[in-house]
N, C-alpha and C positions, 0 to 999 in steps of 0.2 A: 381637582382629582390628580392623584399621583399615579405613576405607572411603575411597574417592576423594572429594575435596572439589570440589563444584561451586560455583563462585564466583557471588555474587549482588551486583551484576548480572553476567551471564555475560561472559567475556572471550574474545576470539579471538586465537590465537597463530599467526603466520605461520611461524615457525621452530621446527620440532620436530626434536629430535635423531634422526638416522638410526641404526638398530641393525643390526649384522650378526652373523654367527656369531663373529666375532673380538672383538666388543665385550666388554670386561671391566667388568662393573657388578654392583651388588648390587640387591636388591629395592627399596630406597629410590630409587635412581636410575631404575629401571624405572617406579616409581610416578609419577614426575614426568612422564614421557612419556605414560603412560596417562591421567593427569589432564588434560594438555594436550589430548589427542585427545578425551576425554570432554567437556571444556569447549567445545571447538570444535563438537562435535555439538549440545550444549545451546544454545550461542549461535545456531547456524543454526536450530534448532527455534523458539526464542523469536522470532527475526527473522521467520521465515515465518508464525508465528501472528499477529504484528502486521500483516504485509502483508495477511493475509486478513480482518482486521477492517474492516467497512464504515465509510467516512467520509461523513458527511452533507454534501452541498453544496447550498446554496440558490441558485437562479438567478432573480433578479427580472426581470420583463419589461422594466423600465427599463434593465437592464444590457447589452442587446444593441446592437451597432453598428447604424447606420442603412442600410448597404448590404450586399448579398450578396457573398460569403458572410457571413452575420451571425455575429458572434463575441462572446464574453464571456470575459474573463480573470478568474479567481477565485483568491484566495489559498488554498493548501492546504499548511499547514505540514508539512514532512517529505517532500513529494513531490520527486523528483529528475528532472532532465532525461532520465535514462536509464530512468525508469519508463515502463511502458505500462499504466496502470491500466484496468480495465474498468468500464463504466458499467452500473449496475443501477437498475431503477425503484424509486421510493419512493412507494408507494401504501398508507399505513397502513389497517388494517382498519376504522377508524372512519369512513372516507369513505363518502359516498353513492355509488350506482352512477354518477350523473352526474359527480360529482367524480373518480372513478376514471377514467372515460372521458376527461375533460378532461386530467387529469395524464398519462395514457398518450399522448394525442395530442401534448402538448407534448414529452414525452420522445422520442417517435418522430421529432421534427423534428431531433434532433441527428444530424449526419452524419459528424462527425470530431472529433478533439481532438488536442492536443499538450501535452506536459509540459515545464515549465521548472522550475528549482530554486525550490521553494515556490509555484509557480503551475500551474494547468491552464487551457488555453484551449479552450473548447467552440465548435464551429462548427455552424451550421444552413445548409445549402447552398441550400435552396429557399424556405423561409418563415421569417419572423421570429416567434418565440413572442410571444404577446400576453398571456399570463398568467404569474404567478409559479409556479414549480414547483421540486421538489427531486429530486436523484438521489443514489445511493450510489456511491462509488468503492471498488473493491478493488484492491489491488496498490500501495499507497502505501508506499514504502520505510521511512520512520521514522514509523509510525503508532502512537505510543505516548506 
C-alpha cells in the first residue's frame, strides 16, 4: 500500500484537475489529484499556525512622534499590508506588580494601527507613551 506524499515544505496548487463521471483515469492519476488537495490543506494548516504565533514587538519611548496622534513605525518582517494583526499585552510573569501596572498602562494607550508590507504603525491618540514597552502581534502572514 502506498500513501499520499505531503511535500515539505508544503506546496499550494491553484489548478487541480476536475473529475466527472466521464473521466477515464486510473488510480495513479486519481492519486495525483488527491495529493494536490491534501497538500493544499496541509499548506493552509501550516500557514495558519504561523499566523497565530506571537511576534514580539518592542516600542521604545523615544520612537514615538512628537505630535498627536503619536505614531511609531516598526519593522515586522513578513507582515503584509493586507494583514490585520491583533495586539496582545506582553507582561511576563517575572515582573513586579508595579511593573505590570506600568506596562498595561502603556499598552492601553495604543488606539489604532496600520499594516504595510514589512511594517506596522502604532498610534496613540491621546497620550504619548513615556516608557519603553513591548506587545505581541498575532496574525502576521509570514511569521516563520
